[in-house]
N, C-alpha and C positions, 0 to 999 in steps of 0.2 A: 755295505749298508744293510742294516737289519730290517727285515720285512715284518711289519706289524701283523699280528694274527687277526683273523676275522672276529675273534672274541673281543679283542681289545678295541677294534674299530667299532663294533656294535655297542660295547660298553661306553665308549666316548660319545657315540651318537645318542644313546639313551640319556647320558648325563647332560649333554648339550640340550636335548629336547626338554629335559627336566628343568634345566636352568631357564630356558625360554618360557616354559609354562609358568614357572614361578614368577618370572619377570612380568608376564602378561597378567597373572593373577594380581600381582602387586599394583600394576597399572590400573586395574579395574576395581580394586578395593576402594570404596567410597564411604568415609565416615559420616558424610552428610546426606546420605541417601534418604534418611528419615524425613528430610525437609521436602521430599517429592510428594508426600501426602498432602495435597494442596489444602484440603479442608480439615485435616486432622487436628485434634485438640492441642497436642504438643507443638507442632509447627506454628499454629496460629498464636499460641502463647509466645513463641519466639518472635513472631512478627510484631505482636503488640508491644513487647519490650523494646524492640529496636525502633519501632515507630515513635515511641515515647521519647527515646533519646534524640532522634533526629528532629522531631517537632520542638522539643524543648530548646535545643541548640539554635535552630534556625529561626524559630518564632521569637526568640529573645532579641533578635536584631530589630533596631528601630525601623529598618527598611521594610521588614516583612509586611506590616499592615498597609503601608503606603503602596508597596508592590501589589498586594492582593486587591486593594480597592481600585487601583489603576487598571489592572488587567481585567477585573470583573466588569468595570465600567466600559472598557473597550469591547468585551464580548457581548455585553447586554445592550450596547448603544442602539437606539431606535433608528439611527440614520445609516445603519448597515445596509448593504444591498441585499434585498430578499431574493436569493437565487431562485429562479423559476424554471419549471419544467413545462414545456409547451405540449399541448394536446388539442388540436383543433383551435377553437376560440378560447380555450381555458388555459390558465397558468396555475400550476400547483406549487406550493412552497411549504417547507417545514421550518418553524420559527421557535426560537427560545429567547426568553427575556425574564426579568425579575418576576413578572406575574405568571409566567409559564415556564417554570424551571425545567420540566421534562419535555415541554414543547407542545405546540399545536400544529396540526396538519390543516392547511387552508387552501383556498382557491380564489381566483378572481378572473375577470375577462382580460384579454390581451389589451383592449383599449384602456381599461382601468389600470392595468399593471404598468403601462408605459407613461402614466401620469406621475406627478410628484407625490401624490397621496392616494395609492390604490385603496379601493374599497374591498376589504377581505371578507370572505365568508368562511368561518371556522367549520371544518368537517369533523374533526376529532380533537378533543382536549385530552392529551395523554396524562397530564397531572390528575384530572378528574377521574380518568379511567383507573389510574394507579390507586387513588384513594378508594374508589368504589370497590375494586377487586382486591385491595390490600396486597398489591404486587409492585415491585420496583421495576415497572416497565420502562424500557428504553426503546424508542421508535427506531426501527432499522430500515424503514422504507416501505413502499407500496408498489405493487404491479397491478395494472388495471386491464379490463377487457377493452377491446377496440371502441366499443360504444359507451364506455364509462359507466355501464349499468352496475358493474360489480368491480371490487378491488380486493386483492389479497394483501393484508397487512402483515408485516413482519415485526413482531414484538419480542424483545430479548429480556429475560428476567435477570437484570444486572448489567447488561451491556456486552456480554460475550457473543461468540458466533452462534451459539445455540439459541434458536428462536422458536416461537409459536406462530403458526400461520393461521389467520382467521379471516373469513370472507366478510366484507363490509359493503353496505349499500350507501354510496356517497350522496345520493339524492335524499334518502330517508335519514341519513347520518346515524346509522345503527348497524350492529353486526347482524348478519343474515341468519335467521333461525334455520337450523339443519343445512347450512351452507357448507361449502368446502372448508375443512379445518384439519390442521395437523398439530399434534402435540409437540412438546419440546424435543428438538433435534437440530442437527445442522442440515436443514431442509431447504429445497429450492422448488419454486412452482411458477408457472406462467400459463396464461390463458391461451389455448389454441383458438377458442372462440368464447362467447359469453357463457356457454353452458358446458364447456370442456376445458379441463386443465391437464397439462403435463406436469408431473411432480416427481421429486425424489426425496426420500427420507429414510429414517431408520426403521426397517420393517421387522426388526428382531434379530436374533442370533444369526450371525454369518452374512448379514446383508450390507455390512459396511466394508470399506476398503481398509487396508492396514494403516492408512492415514487417518481413519476415523470419519470419513465422509461417505455419503451414499454411493452405491454402485448400481442401483436399479432405478430405472425411470418407468413410470406407469402413466396410462391415460385414464382419467377419471371423468365420467360423464355425470351431469347433474341428475339426481334421483337415485344413483347407485350408492350402495354401501362402499365404504373404503375397501373392504375385502373383495369387492367385485371389480375393482379397477384392473384394467388390462395391462399386462407387462408389455412394454414397447421395446426395451433394451436392457440387457444385463451385462455389466462389465465384470472384470476379474478382481479378486481381492488385492492383487498387487497394483492395480490402477490407483491413480491419485483420487479421482472423483468422476462420477458420471452425472451429468446435469441436463435439464431441459433448457431450451432457448427458443424464443419465438420472436421473429421480426414482424411487427405490425406497421401498416401504413394505409393510406387511402387506397392503395392499389390491391390490398389484400393482406393475408397473413401467411407466414412460412414457419412451420414448426420444425425444430431440429433437436437432436440429442448430441451433446458433446461428450466424448470419452477421452479424458486426460490420461494417457498411458504413462506420462511423466509430467512434471510441472511445465515443461516446454514443448511437449509433443502431444498432439491432439488429433483424434479421429472425429469426423462429423458424419451424421446420419440424418437424411431427410425423413420426416415422419409424415406418412400419408394420412388423409382424413380417417382411414380405417384403422390407423394405429400401427402400420407396418413401417419398420425402419429400413431405409435404403442407404447403403454406404456411398459416400461421395468419393470419387477417385482423386483425392487430393493428397499431397505429401503431408506428413505429420507436422511439418514446420509452418503450414498455413494457419493464419489466425483470422477467422471470420469476424468482421467488424460491423457490417450493416448490409441492408438490401435496399435497392432503389428500382422499383418497377420491374422486378424479375431478375435484375442483375445483383449478384452477391459481390460485396466489396471485401477485400482481404489484404492483409499485410504478410509478406513472405519473410519468415525468420531465417530461411536459408535460400540460396539460389535454387532455381527449379527449371528444368528443361522438359516441358510437356512434349510428348511424342509429336514430331512433325512441326514443332514450333521453335522459335528462337528462345534462348535461355533467358530466364527472368532473373535479374540481379537480386542479391540479398537485400532485404529491407524495402523492396519495392511495394507500392500500392497498386493493386490489380483489381480487375472486374471481369466477371464471366456470367453467362446465362445459366441460371440454375435449372430452368426448364429443359434446356438443351442437354445439360449434364445428366439429369435424371432420365430423360427420354432415351438417350443413346448409351448411357453407361460409360462413356468415354469423356475425355477432357475436351470441351468445346474451345473455340478460339479465345485466347486470353488477351485482354486489353491492359496494357501497362499505363496507369494514370500518372504515376510519378516515380522517378528513380532517384534516390538520395545519393549525394556525393559522400566522400569519406568523412566529412565533418558535419553531417546532417542526419536527421531522424524524423520519422513520422510518429507523432504522438496521438492526440485525440482524433478519432474518426467517427463521424455520425452522418446519417443520411436523413434528409428531409423528404418532402413530397416531390421535389423537382430537382434536387441537387445533392451531391456529396460534399461534405465539408471536412477539411483536415487541418489540424494544427501542425505545421512543419517548422522544425527548428534548424537553423544554420549557426554553427559555433555557439550553441546554447542560448540563442535568442530566437523568438518565434514570429511566425506570420500565419495567416489563414489563407488556404487555397480552396477555391470552389471548382468542383468538377461537374460538368453537365454533358449529357449525351444528346446529340441531335437526332433527327428522324432517320438519318442514314447510319446511325450507330456509332458515329465518330465522337470521341470525347474531347472536350476542351478543358483547359486549365487556366484559371485566372486568379490573381492574388488580390485580396481585399485591401483597401486603403486603411490600415490600422497603424498606430504609432510603432516605430521601430525600437529595437534595443531592449525589449522586455520579454515577458512571457505572454503568449496568447493561448486561449483555450476555447473549445466549442462548448459553451455552457448548455445549450439545448437546441436541437433541430426539430422543427415541427413536421411530423410525419403525416399529419392530418390537415395541414393547411400550409400557407406560404411562409417562408422565412425561417430565421434562426437567430439565436443570441450568441454573442462571442464576448469573451473577457480579455482585458489587457491589464497588466500590472508590472511594476518594476520595483527594485529595491527601495527607491525613493519616490515612487509614484503609486498612489492608491489605486485600487481596482476601479476600472470603468467598464460598464456593460454596454455593448453595442448591439443594435438590431439591424438586420438586413432582410429585405423582402424582395422576392423575385431577383432581378439582376441590378437592383438599385444599390448605390454605395451605402456602406454601413453608417448608421447614425448613433451617436452616444445617447442613451436614454436614461442611464443612471450612473452616478459616480459617488464613490465613498469619499466623504470629506477627509482631508489630511488629518492624521492622528498626531503628527508632530511636524515641527518646522524643519523641512528638508534642506533649507538654504545653506546651513553651516556644514553639510556633509557631502561626500562624493562617493560614487560607486565606480570601481575600476575592475576590469578583467585582466588577469595576469596569466602567465603560464609557468609551470614548474617543470623540471626534468625529473622523471622517476628514475629509479635505480637502473633500469634497462635502457634509459635514454628517451622513453616515450614522453611526448609533450602532454602535460596535464593542465587543463584550464581551471581557473578558480576565480571567484569574485571576492572583492574586499570592499566593505562599506566602513568609512571612518571619517572623522572630522577633517575638513580641509586644512584647519590650522595645525593639525598634528605634525610635529617636526621630528619625532623620534618614535621609539617603541611605545605601544599602548597596550593595555589589557585587551586581549583578543579572544573571542570565542570562535572556534573553527567547527563547522557543522559538516557532516558527511553521511553518506548511506552506502553506495557502492554495491548494489546487488539487485537481482531479479529484473534487470533491464528497466529499472525505475530511475528516471532522470531527476536531477536537482536543478531546477531552472529559477530565474529571478522571481522573487516574491516579496510582497510588502509586509515586513515583519513589524507590526505596530508596536508590540511590547518592547522590542529592541530599541525602536526609535524613541519611545517614551522613557524607558528606564535605564538604558545602557549607553547609548550614544551621547546624551547630554552630559554625562559624567566623565566624558573623555575616553570611553571604551570604543572598540571596533568589533566587527564580526566578519567572518569569511564563510563561503560555501564552496566546497571542493567538488569537482566533476570527475571523480575517479572511475577507473575501469570497474566493471561489474554493473554499473548503471546503464541507462539507455541513451545517454546524451548524444552519442554518435551511432545509434542504431544497434542491431543485434550483435555485430562483431565486437563492439565496445564492451558489451556484456560478456560475451563468450571468452574474451581475453582473460577474464579473472574467474572463470567458472571452475568448479571442482578443484582438481589438483593445482590449478594456477591461481588459487585464491590469494596467495601471498602478494601477487601483483597489486591487488586493491590496497592492501596494507602499505606496500612500498609507495604507492601513489600518494596516499594520505600523508605518510611520513615526508615524502618529497615536497608536498605543498607546505607542510609545517616548516621544514628546513628553509624553503625558499622565502617564506615570509620573514623568518628570522634573519636570513642573509640580506634581505632588502631593508632591514631595519624597521619593519612594520610592527614587530612585537619581539619579545624575548622569551626564553624558555620558562622563566618564572611567571610571566604574564600571559602565557598561552594556555587557554582551556579548550577542551574538546567535548563535543556533545553529539550523541546520536541515539536513535531508538530502533528497536527490533533488529534487523540486520545491521543498522547503524550502531546499535548497542554492542553487537559483536565486533564491529570495526573499532570502536573506541576502546573496548575492553582489550582487544588484541594488541593494538599499537601501544597502549599504556604499559602492557607487560613486556612488549618487545623493546620499546624505547622509553623507559621511565625517566630518562634524563631530559626528554624533549618537552615535557608538559608540566604545567603548574596545577592543573585540576582536571577532573573527568566527571562528566554527568552521563551515566549509562542507563538508558531508559528501556523498559520492557525487552531486555536483551536475550539473545542466545549466547551462551558462554561455555557450556559443557558440550563440546562437539563430538565426544565419543558416545554420548547418550542422547543427543538431540533427536534422533529418529524414533526414540521410545518415549518422548515427552510431548504432550499436546498433539499438534498436527505435524510434528517434525518429520514423520515418514514421507510427507508430501514434498519435502525440500531436498531429498536425496539427489534430484536432478540438478540442484544448485550447488550443493556442498560436496556431494559424494556420499558413498555408503560406508559407514563405520564397520560393517561386517566384511567389506572387501579389503583384503590386507594391504593392497597398494594405496587405495583411497584412504584407508585408516591411517596409514603412515603420514599422508599429507595433512590430515585433520589433526593428528596429535602433535605435529610440528608447530602448529600455531594456536591450538585450542587454549584460550585464556585460563580456563579452570584447571587444566592439567599442567600449565606452564608457570603459573604464579608460584613464587618461592619465598621462603623466609630469608631474612638477612639481605634483602634487596630494598632499596628505598624507592617505592613507587609513589607516583603523585596521588594526593588524596582523591578519593572517588565516592560519588554519591549515586547509589542505585535507586531507581524509581520503577515500581512495577504495580501490578494489580492482581488481587485474588481471583477476580472474575475473568481474567484473560485465559480463555480456553484455546487459544491459538498457540502462542509461545509458552504460556503459563508463567507464574512467578517463580517457578522452580530454579531456573538458571540464576536469577539474581540472588535468591535466597542462599543457594549453595556457595556461590562465589563470595558473597558477603561474609558468610560464616567462616569460610576457609581463610579469607584475608584477615578477618578479625582474630582468628586463632593464631595466625602467623605474625600478628602484631602490627599490621598495616593500618593506616588511617583510612577509615571508611565510615559512611553513613548509609542507612537503608530506610526506605519508606515504601510501604505497600498500601495502596488504596484498596478498598473492598470492592468497589464497583468500577465500571468503565470499560471492561474488556481490554482489548489490545491497545486502546487509546489511553488507558489508565485514568479516564475521567468520563463520567456518565452525563455530566451537565456542566454549565459554565462555572459554577462555584467550585466544583472539584478541579476543573481545568485551571482556574485562577489560583487555587491553592498550590497545585503541583508546580506551576510556573513561578509563583512568588517564592516558593522554597528554593527553586533552581537559581533564580536571580540573586537571592541572598547568598547562597552557597558560592556561586561563581565570583561575586563581588568580594566576599571575604577571602577567598583563596588566591585571587588574581590581583588583589591590591587596588580595586576600583575605588576612587575617592568619592 
């Protein structure tokens, strides 16, 4: 046997490394990188050209105008439930209709709100403000001081996550001269008291995280200049975000700083009245939800065994004394309020003035639990008498008075709002009228088997009279521990079901339907499991005869856009059409686009060789190929989306077009990550989508 010389070995190694380098370089060469210039002249010209093609094709359908008018009427209907936020005797609501396209922020009393015709008092007319200031303001919410003397309004120029914070006097209905104000930034602020705010913003070069969010929280007292604000906490550039959070109630206020070291790992700091941050001895997996009279309420994303105490299961709802934790610096006795089973999850959690309310789901249908603590410190758990078989939510809990509001809805049942005060049974106070006749349709829950044998639940809504395959829209998300639960889809009931169509909602791994473990199963390198689950649901529906490959359309947005983009590339034979909304698609560059760096905890790090290999294995942008027949795909995005950005959809559309695949592309200018800033824009986006799906799936 001839022994190779060190020279030949080194030469072979250099050649091998050179080949690997060349392959890596080829992998990262991107001919459509120029489309990442979101507001560049050339990219926007490309957008305008492709918008024109999509609008011409889809608006030519006789169905478009009917769809648009129907959806807009649903969105603008005066008999919608005005969702209210309770604060003492006041109910706040934000409302949009044909006369208030950008919306009005308004209030009424509880007594008036619970009547059939509340007497509203408009606090701010956003349309008037936009006209006066010549800005495309989109209302992003308000946070108020405990006494309601002042509120901080979040106004977005165009609907993105970047906002302007301005202090407002709700009694005088005007902005406060020389009040607290912050310029355009991804900023957060909360009142510690009427004259003090905790806030985070862009303080200049080097003050943001690599994800583009603030990493410094300051305390700002009334009368001080912004430059005089006291630093309370400073995070690291590699953190996701550092934010203020304040729990207010009739019992007092508790100020905190949250430091997200990753998307799912958080440190918490109590902020003293003097502005000193005190670390809370909690695991990174604790998610603080509310406070009730000194007890902090949290959900555990991981199991936890405090020293000297029994282990707390993953997903449990817990309570502990904040005062005891701060005073001793150690973990006080932990009360476990609720422990979910393997097919359960804790969703909404809010505290009122006398109880904690939680929306808890079993096998993807919800209920409301009320937790109260007696004078001996013992917690009780009671379930409210709400309808079964649908979705429940804590609409608002009154922290400055008795009671709370809860919502219930199902696929064929419009939303009803319930009120509960003290320990009385909940009573229905408002119900949205039916938007379509549900009698001819049925909603059923099925289970599919994923590739690894895991049972994956999904819901199907279709005509009772259907005897064979029908045009079907399958919707999914599968990420960030976000659950897909039953909801009343008015436009589907008006425009799709009456024409013989059906739709389905998949509860795949990556979501939160069965708690943190369901999410973790498809996190990072295990992402393919979410795609396998979705494919498994599609195959199961076809096997049951509910639909066929040519009649099956898939739709998803954001992470759901990644989902449908991926499975369309992996299984092009399985689908007849794809609607891909505000998606992630280039998974090798996602961390460098928009707020993508904050999602490394969900998807993995493209700079890590092992995690990069998992990403490139499924990334739609890297895996789409010429000479493959993919299902036709409709990309929908928004220029003002500063979270995901329109970059992913632009590049994927351009690449597919160059490869000769059938695709359409539409980019709205406003709307942020929702891709619509008002009802008219939302109606247009959905009207185009319904036309597209009907054309491609053969809806009669």
